PyMOL CGO cylinders between C-alpha atoms (Angstrom):
from pymol import cmd
from pymol.cgo import CYLINDER

trace = [
    CYLINDER, -100.61, 165.44, 132.13, -97.44, 166.17, 130.15, 0.3, 1, 1, 1, 1, 1, 1,
    CYLINDER, -97.44, 166.17, 130.15, -99.15, 165.12, 126.93, 0.3, 1, 1, 1, 1, 1, 1,
    CYLINDER, -99.15, 165.12, 126.93, -102.04, 167.47, 127.74, 0.3, 1, 1, 1, 1, 1, 1,
    CYLINDER, -102.04, 167.47, 127.74, -99.58, 170.31, 128.34, 0.3, 1, 1, 1, 1, 1, 1,
    CYLINDER, -99.58, 170.31, 128.34, -97.96, 169.74, 124.96, 0.3, 1, 1, 1, 1, 1, 1,
    CYLINDER, -97.96, 169.74, 124.96, -101.38, 169.59, 123.32, 0.3, 1, 1, 1, 1, 1, 1,
    CYLINDER, -101.38, 169.59, 123.32, -102.29, 172.87, 125.01, 0.3, 1, 1, 1, 1, 1, 1,
    CYLINDER, -102.29, 172.87, 125.01, -99.30, 174.70, 123.53, 0.3, 1, 1, 1, 1, 1, 1,
    CYLINDER, -99.30, 174.70, 123.53, -99.62, 173.07, 120.12, 0.3, 1, 1, 1, 1, 1, 1,
    CYLINDER, -99.62, 173.07, 120.12, -103.21, 174.31, 119.99, 0.3, 1, 1, 1, 1, 1, 1,
    CYLINDER, -103.21, 174.31, 119.99, -102.21, 177.83, 121.06, 0.3, 1, 1, 1, 1, 1, 1,
    CYLINDER, -102.21, 177.83, 121.06, -99.57, 178.15, 118.36, 0.3, 1, 1, 1, 1, 1, 1,
    CYLINDER, -99.57, 178.15, 118.36, -101.73, 176.46, 115.72, 0.3, 1, 1, 1, 1, 1, 1,
    CYLINDER, -101.73, 176.46, 115.72, -104.72, 178.73, 116.28, 0.3, 1, 1, 1, 1, 1, 1,
    CYLINDER, -104.72, 178.73, 116.28, -103.48, 182.13, 117.52, 0.3, 1, 1, 1, 1, 1, 1,
    CYLINDER, -103.48, 182.13, 117.52, -101.40, 184.80, 115.84, 0.3, 1, 1, 1, 1, 1, 1,
    CYLINDER, -101.40, 184.80, 115.84, -98.62, 186.67, 117.67, 0.3, 1, 1, 1, 1, 1, 1,
    CYLINDER, -98.62, 186.67, 117.67, -101.04, 189.57, 118.15, 0.3, 1, 1, 1, 1, 1, 1,
    CYLINDER, -101.04, 189.57, 118.15, -103.46, 187.26, 119.95, 0.3, 1, 1, 1, 1, 1, 1,
    CYLINDER, -103.46, 187.26, 119.95, -101.10, 186.08, 122.71, 0.3, 1, 1, 1, 1, 1, 1,
    CYLINDER, -101.10, 186.08, 122.71, -99.98, 188.14, 125.66, 0.3, 1, 1, 1, 1, 1, 1,
    CYLINDER, -99.98, 188.14, 125.66, -96.24, 187.46, 125.56, 0.3, 1, 1, 1, 1, 1, 1,
    CYLINDER, -96.24, 187.46, 125.56, -95.47, 188.95, 122.15, 0.3, 1, 1, 1, 1, 1, 1,
    CYLINDER, -95.47, 188.95, 122.15, -92.77, 191.65, 122.14, 0.3, 1, 1, 1, 1, 1, 1,
    CYLINDER, -92.77, 191.65, 122.14, -91.79, 193.75, 119.14, 0.3, 1, 1, 1, 1, 1, 1,
    CYLINDER, -91.79, 193.75, 119.14, -88.28, 194.02, 120.57, 0.3, 1, 1, 1, 1, 1, 1,
    CYLINDER, -88.28, 194.02, 120.57, -87.17, 192.12, 123.71, 0.3, 1, 1, 1, 1, 1, 1,
    CYLINDER, -87.17, 192.12, 123.71, -85.03, 195.03, 124.89, 0.3, 1, 1, 1, 1, 1, 1,
    CYLINDER, -85.03, 195.03, 124.89, -84.44, 193.95, 128.49, 0.3, 1, 1, 1, 1, 1, 1,
    CYLINDER, -84.44, 193.95, 128.49, -83.37, 190.46, 127.44, 0.3, 1, 1, 1, 1, 1, 1,
    CYLINDER, -83.37, 190.46, 127.44, -81.04, 191.92, 124.81, 0.3, 1, 1, 1, 1, 1, 1,
    CYLINDER, -81.04, 191.92, 124.81, -79.53, 194.38, 127.28, 0.3, 1, 1, 1, 1, 1, 1,
    CYLINDER, -79.53, 194.38, 127.28, -78.94, 191.71, 129.91, 0.3, 1, 1, 1, 1, 1, 1,
    CYLINDER, -78.94, 191.71, 129.91, -77.42, 189.34, 127.35, 0.3, 1, 1, 1, 1, 1, 1,
    CYLINDER, -77.42, 189.34, 127.35, -75.13, 192.13, 126.12, 0.3, 1, 1, 1, 1, 1, 1,
    CYLINDER, -75.13, 192.13, 126.12, -74.03, 192.85, 129.70, 0.3, 1, 1, 1, 1, 1, 1,
    CYLINDER, -74.03, 192.85, 129.70, -72.07, 189.57, 129.76, 0.3, 1, 1, 1, 1, 1, 1,
    CYLINDER, -72.07, 189.57, 129.76, -69.92, 190.75, 126.84, 0.3, 1, 1, 1, 1, 1, 1,
    CYLINDER, -69.92, 190.75, 126.84, -69.85, 187.28, 125.34, 0.3, 1, 1, 1, 1, 1, 1,
    CYLINDER, -69.85, 187.28, 125.34, -68.00, 186.42, 122.18, 0.3, 1, 1, 1, 1, 1, 1,
    CYLINDER, -68.00, 186.42, 122.18, -70.30, 186.26, 119.16, 0.3, 1, 1, 1, 1, 1, 1,
    CYLINDER, -70.30, 186.26, 119.16, -69.54, 182.53, 118.90, 0.3, 1, 1, 1, 1, 1, 1,
    CYLINDER, -69.54, 182.53, 118.90, -70.82, 181.90, 122.45, 0.3, 1, 1, 1, 1, 1, 1,
    CYLINDER, -70.82, 181.90, 122.45, -73.47, 179.21, 122.78, 0.3, 1, 1, 1, 1, 1, 1,
    CYLINDER, -73.47, 179.21, 122.78, -76.85, 180.73, 123.70, 0.3, 1, 1, 1, 1, 1, 1,
    CYLINDER, -76.85, 180.73, 123.70, -80.08, 178.85, 124.31, 0.3, 1, 1, 1, 1, 1, 1,
    CYLINDER, -80.08, 178.85, 124.31, -83.53, 180.44, 124.53, 0.3, 1, 1, 1, 1, 1, 1,
    CYLINDER, -83.53, 180.44, 124.53, -85.84, 178.27, 126.63, 0.3, 1, 1, 1, 1, 1, 1,
    CYLINDER, -85.84, 178.27, 126.63, -89.51, 178.41, 125.64, 0.3, 1, 1, 1, 1, 1, 1,
    CYLINDER, -89.51, 178.41, 125.64, -88.48, 180.63, 122.75, 0.3, 1, 1, 1, 1, 1, 1,
    CYLINDER, -88.48, 180.63, 122.75, -91.49, 179.69, 120.66, 0.3, 1, 1, 1, 1, 1, 1,
    CYLINDER, -91.49, 179.69, 120.66, -91.73, 182.16, 117.82, 0.3, 1, 1, 1, 1, 1, 1,
    CYLINDER, -91.73, 182.16, 117.82, -90.20, 184.97, 119.91, 0.3, 1, 1, 1, 1, 1, 1,
    CYLINDER, -90.20, 184.97, 119.91, -88.24, 187.60, 117.98, 0.3, 1, 1, 1, 1, 1, 1,
    CYLINDER, -88.24, 187.60, 117.98, -85.25, 187.35, 120.34, 0.3, 1, 1, 1, 1, 1, 1,
    CYLINDER, -85.25, 187.35, 120.34, -83.50, 184.98, 117.95, 0.3, 1, 1, 1, 1, 1, 1,
    CYLINDER, -83.50, 184.98, 117.95, -83.91, 187.44, 115.07, 0.3, 1, 1, 1, 1, 1, 1,
    CYLINDER, -83.91, 187.44, 115.07, -82.20, 190.21, 117.02, 0.3, 1, 1, 1, 1, 1, 1,
    CYLINDER, -82.20, 190.21, 117.02, -79.42, 187.91, 118.22, 0.3, 1, 1, 1, 1, 1, 1,
    CYLINDER, -79.42, 187.91, 118.22, -78.71, 186.91, 114.62, 0.3, 1, 1, 1, 1, 1, 1,
    CYLINDER, -78.71, 186.91, 114.62, -78.69, 190.56, 113.56, 0.3, 1, 1, 1, 1, 1, 1,
    CYLINDER, -78.69, 190.56, 113.56, -76.17, 191.28, 116.34, 0.3, 1, 1, 1, 1, 1, 1,
    CYLINDER, -76.17, 191.28, 116.34, -73.87, 188.63, 114.91, 0.3, 1, 1, 1, 1, 1, 1,
    CYLINDER, -73.87, 188.63, 114.91, -74.30, 185.72, 117.33, 0.3, 1, 1, 1, 1, 1, 1,
    CYLINDER, -74.30, 185.72, 117.33, -73.61, 182.46, 115.51, 0.3, 1, 1, 1, 1, 1, 1,
    CYLINDER, -73.61, 182.46, 115.51, -74.33, 179.65, 117.98, 0.3, 1, 1, 1, 1, 1, 1,
    CYLINDER, -74.33, 179.65, 117.98, -77.98, 179.95, 118.99, 0.3, 1, 1, 1, 1, 1, 1,
    CYLINDER, -77.98, 179.95, 118.99, -80.42, 177.24, 120.09, 0.3, 1, 1, 1, 1, 1, 1,
    CYLINDER, -80.42, 177.24, 120.09, -84.16, 177.64, 120.61, 0.3, 1, 1, 1, 1, 1, 1,
    CYLINDER, -84.16, 177.64, 120.61, -86.18, 175.16, 122.67, 0.3, 1, 1, 1, 1, 1, 1,
    CYLINDER, -86.18, 175.16, 122.67, -89.94, 174.97, 122.82, 0.3, 1, 1, 1, 1, 1, 1,
    CYLINDER, -89.94, 174.97, 122.82, -92.50, 172.33, 123.72, 0.3, 1, 1, 1, 1, 1, 1,
    CYLINDER, -92.50, 172.33, 123.72, -94.54, 173.24, 120.63, 0.3, 1, 1, 1, 1, 1, 1,
    CYLINDER, -94.54, 173.24, 120.63, -93.49, 172.06, 117.18, 0.3, 1, 1, 1, 1, 1, 1,
    CYLINDER, -93.49, 172.06, 117.18, -95.97, 174.57, 115.74, 0.3, 1, 1, 1, 1, 1, 1,
    CYLINDER, -95.97, 174.57, 115.74, -94.15, 177.42, 117.49, 0.3, 1, 1, 1, 1, 1, 1,
    CYLINDER, -94.15, 177.42, 117.49, -90.79, 176.27, 116.13, 0.3, 1, 1, 1, 1, 1, 1,
    CYLINDER, -90.79, 176.27, 116.13, -92.21, 175.91, 112.62, 0.3, 1, 1, 1, 1, 1, 1,
    CYLINDER, -92.21, 175.91, 112.62, -93.64, 179.44, 112.74, 0.3, 1, 1, 1, 1, 1, 1,
    CYLINDER, -93.64, 179.44, 112.74, -90.25, 180.80, 113.75, 0.3, 1, 1, 1, 1, 1, 1,
    CYLINDER, -90.25, 180.80, 113.75, -88.55, 178.89, 110.93, 0.3, 1, 1, 1, 1, 1, 1,
    CYLINDER, -88.55, 178.89, 110.93, -90.99, 180.26, 108.37, 0.3, 1, 1, 1, 1, 1, 1,
    CYLINDER, -90.99, 180.26, 108.37, -90.48, 183.80, 109.64, 0.3, 1, 1, 1, 1, 1, 1,
    CYLINDER, -90.48, 183.80, 109.64, -86.69, 183.52, 109.51, 0.3, 1, 1, 1, 1, 1, 1,
    CYLINDER, -86.69, 183.52, 109.51, -86.61, 181.92, 106.07, 0.3, 1, 1, 1, 1, 1, 1,
    CYLINDER, -86.61, 181.92, 106.07, -83.06, 181.02, 105.01, 0.3, 1, 1, 1, 1, 1, 1,
    CYLINDER, -83.06, 181.02, 105.01, -81.70, 182.23, 108.36, 0.3, 1, 1, 1, 1, 1, 1,
    CYLINDER, -81.70, 182.23, 108.36, -83.54, 179.38, 110.12, 0.3, 1, 1, 1, 1, 1, 1,
    CYLINDER, -83.54, 179.38, 110.12, -80.74, 177.00, 109.13, 0.3, 1, 1, 1, 1, 1, 1,
    CYLINDER, -80.74, 177.00, 109.13, -78.39, 179.00, 111.36, 0.3, 1, 1, 1, 1, 1, 1,
    CYLINDER, -78.39, 179.00, 111.36, -80.35, 178.00, 114.48, 0.3, 1, 1, 1, 1, 1, 1,
    CYLINDER, -80.35, 178.00, 114.48, -80.41, 174.71, 116.40, 0.3, 1, 1, 1, 1, 1, 1,
    CYLINDER, -80.41, 174.71, 116.40, -84.11, 173.97, 116.95, 0.3, 1, 1, 1, 1, 1, 1,
    CYLINDER, -84.11, 173.97, 116.95, -85.17, 171.74, 119.84, 0.3, 1, 1, 1, 1, 1, 1,
    CYLINDER, -85.17, 171.74, 119.84, -88.75, 170.53, 120.35, 0.3, 1, 1, 1, 1, 1, 1,
    CYLINDER, -88.75, 170.53, 120.35, -88.94, 169.38, 123.97, 0.3, 1, 1, 1, 1, 1, 1,
    CYLINDER, -88.94, 169.38, 123.97, -90.74, 169.84, 127.25, 0.3, 1, 1, 1, 1, 1, 1,
    CYLINDER, -90.74, 169.84, 127.25, -88.24, 171.54, 129.56, 0.3, 1, 1, 1, 1, 1, 1,
    CYLINDER, -88.24, 171.54, 129.56, -88.94, 168.77, 132.09, 0.3, 1, 1, 1, 1, 1, 1,
    CYLINDER, -88.94, 168.77, 132.09, -87.61, 166.23, 129.57, 0.3, 1, 1, 1, 1, 1, 1,
    CYLINDER, -87.61, 166.23, 129.57, -84.67, 168.28, 128.28, 0.3, 1, 1, 1, 1, 1, 1,
    CYLINDER, -84.67, 168.28, 128.28, -81.33, 166.53, 128.77, 0.3, 1, 1, 1, 1, 1, 1,
    CYLINDER, -81.33, 166.53, 128.77, -78.63, 168.65, 127.08, 0.3, 1, 1, 1, 1, 1, 1,
    CYLINDER, -78.63, 168.65, 127.08, -75.15, 167.27, 126.62, 0.3, 1, 1, 1, 1, 1, 1,
    CYLINDER, -75.15, 167.27, 126.62, -73.37, 170.60, 126.20, 0.3, 1, 1, 1, 1, 1, 1,
    CYLINDER, -73.37, 170.60, 126.20, -72.54, 173.50, 128.48, 0.3, 1, 1, 1, 1, 1, 1,
    CYLINDER, -72.54, 173.50, 128.48, -74.21, 176.74, 127.34, 0.3, 1, 1, 1, 1, 1, 1,
    CYLINDER, -74.21, 176.74, 127.34, -72.43, 180.06, 127.71, 0.3, 1, 1, 1, 1, 1, 1,
    CYLINDER, -72.43, 180.06, 127.71, -75.82, 181.69, 128.30, 0.3, 1, 1, 1, 1, 1, 1,
    CYLINDER, -75.82, 181.69, 128.30, -79.23, 180.30, 129.21, 0.3, 1, 1, 1, 1, 1, 1,
    CYLINDER, -79.23, 180.30, 129.21, -82.15, 182.66, 128.55, 0.3, 1, 1, 1, 1, 1, 1,
    CYLINDER, -82.15, 182.66, 128.55, -85.72, 182.05, 129.72, 0.3, 1, 1, 1, 1, 1, 1,
    CYLINDER, -85.72, 182.05, 129.72, -88.56, 184.55, 129.66, 0.3, 1, 1, 1, 1, 1, 1,
    CYLINDER, -88.56, 184.55, 129.66, -91.23, 181.98, 128.91, 0.3, 1, 1, 1, 1, 1, 1,
    CYLINDER, -91.23, 181.98, 128.91, -90.98, 178.57, 130.55, 0.3, 1, 1, 1, 1, 1, 1,
    CYLINDER, -90.98, 178.57, 130.55, -89.72, 178.82, 134.11, 0.3, 1, 1, 1, 1, 1, 1,
    CYLINDER, -89.72, 178.82, 134.11, -92.76, 180.51, 135.67, 0.3, 1, 1, 1, 1, 1, 1,
    CYLINDER, -92.76, 180.51, 135.67, -95.01, 177.74, 134.28, 0.3, 1, 1, 1, 1, 1, 1,
    CYLINDER, -95.01, 177.74, 134.28, -93.33, 175.27, 136.62, 0.3, 1, 1, 1, 1, 1, 1,
    CYLINDER, -93.33, 175.27, 136.62, -95.53, 175.05, 139.70, 0.3, 1, 1, 1, 1, 1, 1,
    CYLINDER, -95.53, 175.05, 139.70, -94.42, 171.73, 141.18, 0.3, 1, 1, 1, 1, 1, 1,
    CYLINDER, -94.42, 171.73, 141.18, -91.53, 172.04, 143.63, 0.3, 1, 1, 1, 1, 1, 1,
    CYLINDER, -91.53, 172.04, 143.63, -89.77, 168.98, 142.20, 0.3, 1, 1, 1, 1, 1, 1,
    CYLINDER, -89.77, 168.98, 142.20, -89.96, 170.41, 138.67, 0.3, 1, 1, 1, 1, 1, 1,
    CYLINDER, -89.96, 170.41, 138.67, -88.61, 173.75, 139.88, 0.3, 1, 1, 1, 1, 1, 1,
    CYLINDER, -88.61, 173.75, 139.88, -85.76, 172.02, 141.72, 0.3, 1, 1, 1, 1, 1, 1,
    CYLINDER, -85.76, 172.02, 141.72, -84.90, 169.96, 138.65, 0.3, 1, 1, 1, 1, 1, 1,
    CYLINDER, -84.90, 169.96, 138.65, -84.89, 173.07, 136.45, 0.3, 1, 1, 1, 1, 1, 1,
    CYLINDER, -84.89, 173.07, 136.45, -82.55, 174.97, 138.78, 0.3, 1, 1, 1, 1, 1, 1,
    CYLINDER, -82.55, 174.97, 138.78, -80.16, 172.02, 138.93, 0.3, 1, 1, 1, 1, 1, 1,
    CYLINDER, -80.16, 172.02, 138.93, -80.29, 171.66, 135.15, 0.3, 1, 1, 1, 1, 1, 1,
    CYLINDER, -80.29, 171.66, 135.15, -79.33, 175.31, 134.67, 0.3, 1, 1, 1, 1, 1, 1,
    CYLINDER, -79.33, 175.31, 134.67, -76.58, 174.99, 137.26, 0.3, 1, 1, 1, 1, 1, 1,
    CYLINDER, -76.58, 174.99, 137.26, -75.11, 171.96, 135.50, 0.3, 1, 1, 1, 1, 1, 1,
    CYLINDER, -75.11, 171.96, 135.50, -75.46, 173.20, 131.92, 0.3, 1, 1, 1, 1, 1, 1,
    CYLINDER, -75.46, 173.20, 131.92, -75.03, 177.00, 131.91, 0.3, 1, 1, 1, 1, 1, 1,
    CYLINDER, -75.03, 177.00, 131.91, -72.30, 179.49, 132.72, 0.3, 1, 1, 1, 1, 1, 1,
    CYLINDER, -72.30, 179.49, 132.72, -74.60, 182.52, 132.69, 0.3, 1, 1, 1, 1, 1, 1,
    CYLINDER, -74.60, 182.52, 132.69, -78.33, 182.94, 133.13, 0.3, 1, 1, 1, 1, 1, 1,
    CYLINDER, -78.33, 182.94, 133.13, -80.97, 185.50, 132.21, 0.3, 1, 1, 1, 1, 1, 1,
    CYLINDER, -80.97, 185.50, 132.21, -84.40, 184.62, 133.57, 0.3, 1, 1, 1, 1, 1, 1,
    CYLINDER, -84.40, 184.62, 133.57, -87.59, 186.64, 133.31, 0.3, 1, 1, 1, 1, 1, 1,
    CYLINDER, -87.59, 186.64, 133.31, -90.73, 185.59, 135.17, 0.3, 1, 1, 1, 1, 1, 1,
    CYLINDER, -90.73, 185.59, 135.17, -94.06, 187.01, 136.22, 0.3, 1, 1, 1, 1, 1, 1,
    CYLINDER, -94.06, 187.01, 136.22, -93.40, 189.06, 139.33, 0.3, 1, 1, 1, 1, 1, 1,
    CYLINDER, -93.40, 189.06, 139.33, -95.36, 189.15, 142.57, 0.3, 1, 1, 1, 1, 1, 1,
    CYLINDER, -95.36, 189.15, 142.57, -97.20, 192.10, 141.01, 0.3, 1, 1, 1, 1, 1, 1,
    CYLINDER, -97.20, 192.10, 141.01, -97.95, 190.16, 137.85, 0.3, 1, 1, 1, 1, 1, 1,
    CYLINDER, -97.95, 190.16, 137.85, -100.74, 187.81, 136.76, 0.3, 1, 1, 1, 1, 1, 1,
    CYLINDER, -100.74, 187.81, 136.76, -101.56, 184.54, 138.48, 0.3, 1, 1, 1, 1, 1, 1,
    CYLINDER, -101.56, 184.54, 138.48, -102.25, 182.72, 135.21, 0.3, 1, 1, 1, 1, 1, 1,
    CYLINDER, -102.25, 182.72, 135.21, -101.08, 182.82, 131.62, 0.3, 1, 1, 1, 1, 1, 1,
    CYLINDER, -101.08, 182.82, 131.62, -102.78, 181.18, 128.65, 0.3, 1, 1, 1, 1, 1, 1,
    CYLINDER, -102.78, 181.18, 128.65, -105.23, 179.63, 131.12, 0.3, 1, 1, 1, 1, 1, 1,
    CYLINDER, -105.23, 179.63, 131.12, -102.46, 177.89, 133.08, 0.3, 1, 1, 1, 1, 1, 1,
    CYLINDER, -102.46, 177.89, 133.08, -101.32, 178.43, 136.65, 0.3, 1, 1, 1, 1, 1, 1,
    CYLINDER, -101.32, 178.43, 136.65, -97.92, 180.07, 137.05, 0.3, 1, 1, 1, 1, 1, 1,
    CYLINDER, -97.92, 180.07, 137.05, -95.46, 180.72, 139.87, 0.3, 1, 1, 1, 1, 1, 1,
    CYLINDER, -95.46, 180.72, 139.87, -94.72, 184.35, 140.74, 0.3, 1, 1, 1, 1, 1, 1,
    CYLINDER, -94.72, 184.35, 140.74, -91.28, 185.48, 141.90, 0.3, 1, 1, 1, 1, 1, 1,
    CYLINDER, -91.28, 185.48, 141.90, -89.57, 188.53, 143.29, 0.3, 1, 1, 1, 1, 1, 1,
    CYLINDER, -89.57, 188.53, 143.29, -85.89, 189.40, 143.15, 0.3, 1, 1, 1, 1, 1, 1,
    CYLINDER, -85.89, 189.40, 143.15, -85.10, 187.81, 146.53, 0.3, 1, 1, 1, 1, 1, 1,
    CYLINDER, -85.10, 187.81, 146.53, -86.80, 184.53, 145.65, 0.3, 1, 1, 1, 1, 1, 1,
    CYLINDER, -86.80, 184.53, 145.65, -84.93, 184.21, 142.36, 0.3, 1, 1, 1, 1, 1, 1,
    CYLINDER, -84.93, 184.21, 142.36, -81.65, 184.80, 144.16, 0.3, 1, 1, 1, 1, 1, 1,
    CYLINDER, -81.65, 184.80, 144.16, -82.47, 182.23, 146.81, 0.3, 1, 1, 1, 1, 1, 1,
    CYLINDER, -82.47, 182.23, 146.81, -83.13, 179.62, 144.11, 0.3, 1, 1, 1, 1, 1, 1,
    CYLINDER, -83.13, 179.62, 144.11, -80.01, 180.02, 142.01, 0.3, 1, 1, 1, 1, 1, 1,
    CYLINDER, -80.01, 180.02, 142.01, -77.34, 181.42, 144.33, 0.3, 1, 1, 1, 1, 1, 1,
    CYLINDER, -77.34, 181.42, 144.33, -77.01, 178.26, 146.50, 0.3, 1, 1, 1, 1, 1, 1,
    CYLINDER, -77.01, 178.26, 146.50, -75.99, 176.34, 143.36, 0.3, 1, 1, 1, 1, 1, 1,
    CYLINDER, -75.99, 176.34, 143.36, -73.11, 178.63, 142.56, 0.3, 1, 1, 1, 1, 1, 1,
    CYLINDER, -73.11, 178.63, 142.56, -74.62, 181.54, 140.67, 0.3, 1, 1, 1, 1, 1, 1,
    CYLINDER, -74.62, 181.54, 140.67, -73.79, 185.14, 141.49, 0.3, 1, 1, 1, 1, 1, 1,
    CYLINDER, -73.79, 185.14, 141.49, -76.67, 187.58, 141.03, 0.3, 1, 1, 1, 1, 1, 1,
    CYLINDER, -76.67, 187.58, 141.03, -75.52, 190.31, 138.65, 0.3, 1, 1, 1, 1, 1, 1,
    CYLINDER, -75.52, 190.31, 138.65, -78.59, 192.50, 138.25, 0.3, 1, 1, 1, 1, 1, 1,
    CYLINDER, -78.59, 192.50, 138.25, -82.38, 192.62, 138.46, 0.3, 1, 1, 1, 1, 1, 1,
    CYLINDER, -82.38, 192.62, 138.46, -84.99, 194.66, 136.66, 0.3, 1, 1, 1, 1, 1, 1,
    CYLINDER, -84.99, 194.66, 136.66, -88.75, 195.06, 136.74, 0.3, 1, 1, 1, 1, 1, 1,
    CYLINDER, -88.75, 195.06, 136.74, -90.73, 195.56, 133.53, 0.3, 1, 1, 1, 1, 1, 1,
    CYLINDER, -90.73, 195.56, 133.53, -94.33, 196.43, 132.81, 0.3, 1, 1, 1, 1, 1, 1,
    CYLINDER, -94.33, 196.43, 132.81, -94.90, 194.44, 129.63, 0.3, 1, 1, 1, 1, 1, 1,
    CYLINDER, -94.90, 194.44, 129.63, -97.68, 195.85, 127.48, 0.3, 1, 1, 1, 1, 1, 1,
    CYLINDER, -97.68, 195.85, 127.48, -99.51, 193.01, 125.77, 0.3, 1, 1, 1, 1, 1, 1,
    CYLINDER, -99.51, 193.01, 125.77, -100.67, 193.32, 122.14, 0.3, 1, 1, 1, 1, 1, 1,
    CYLINDER, -100.67, 193.32, 122.14, -104.20, 193.84, 123.43, 0.3, 1, 1, 1, 1, 1, 1,
    CYLINDER, -104.20, 193.84, 123.43, -103.40, 196.68, 125.81, 0.3, 1, 1, 1, 1, 1, 1,
    CYLINDER, -103.40, 196.68, 125.81, -103.09, 195.04, 129.23, 0.3, 1, 1, 1, 1, 1, 1,
    CYLINDER, -103.09, 195.04, 129.23, -100.02, 195.27, 131.45, 0.3, 1, 1, 1, 1, 1, 1,
    CYLINDER, -100.02, 195.27, 131.45, -98.07, 192.38, 132.98, 0.3, 1, 1, 1, 1, 1, 1,
    CYLINDER, -98.07, 192.38, 132.98, -95.29, 192.97, 135.49, 0.3, 1, 1, 1, 1, 1, 1,
    CYLINDER, -95.29, 192.97, 135.49, -92.15, 190.87, 135.00, 0.3, 1, 1, 1, 1, 1, 1,
    CYLINDER, -92.15, 190.87, 135.00, -89.02, 190.53, 137.10, 0.3, 1, 1, 1, 1, 1, 1,
    CYLINDER, -89.02, 190.53, 137.10, -85.74, 189.81, 135.33, 0.3, 1, 1, 1, 1, 1, 1,
    CYLINDER, -85.74, 189.81, 135.33, -82.51, 188.60, 136.91, 0.3, 1, 1, 1, 1, 1, 1,
    CYLINDER, -82.51, 188.60, 136.91, -79.10, 187.88, 135.47, 0.3, 1, 1, 1, 1, 1, 1,
    CYLINDER, -79.10, 187.88, 135.47, -76.59, 185.51, 137.06, 0.3, 1, 1, 1, 1, 1, 1,
    CYLINDER, -76.59, 185.51, 137.06, -73.04, 184.32, 136.41, 0.3, 1, 1, 1, 1, 1, 1,
    CYLINDER, -73.04, 184.32, 136.41, -71.78, 180.93, 137.53, 0.3, 1, 1, 1, 1, 1, 1,
    CYLINDER, -71.78, 180.93, 137.53, -68.90, 181.28, 139.95, 0.3, 1, 1, 1, 1, 1, 1,
    CYLINDER, -68.90, 181.28, 139.95, -65.69, 180.20, 138.27, 0.3, 1, 1, 1, 1, 1, 1,
    CYLINDER, -65.69, 180.20, 138.27, -67.33, 179.63, 134.87, 0.3, 1, 1, 1, 1, 1, 1,
    CYLINDER, -67.33, 179.63, 134.87, -67.97, 183.12, 133.53, 0.3, 1, 1, 1, 1, 1, 1,
]
cmd.load_cgo(trace, "trace")
């Protein structure tokens, strides 16, 4: 199953342009605003989970952040991002991995995910993810499809969340909920998807 999931995403990124996938954003403003709200030093370690060829990394580099990692299951997605960034690509730590297999050895100052978490539909995978974030991150920005959003993305089942559900997942493991925000994301092909974003700080580690 995991191999099939990787094959799915490799095919998506090998055959579709950014204007042909729903998640493309010209500027990920909510993510940038929530990241800025933590007032992190520009040398802070930031990881973007499921970053693919998202433009978030471009904006973070332009803002002066110097310790950025991008993880994606698709090598094609990572390669596209590298090509787009050109010489700047060497400034990024690129990680090709299924989030279910990811075993980081460092503590991240900020963990950002607008792409991967809502694709976890198995309760054990969700539990593992939450524990992973708790163990490896001081701050968290997560964006998922909301309870008013789609039930599927790229042909795959997803898990919807609301603000209360996100809090109930992360707060028991030591995160304080800082803020939430809803967003009607306009896809490149004119449809609307409702997202819910939440930011958290780890108690005693912020």
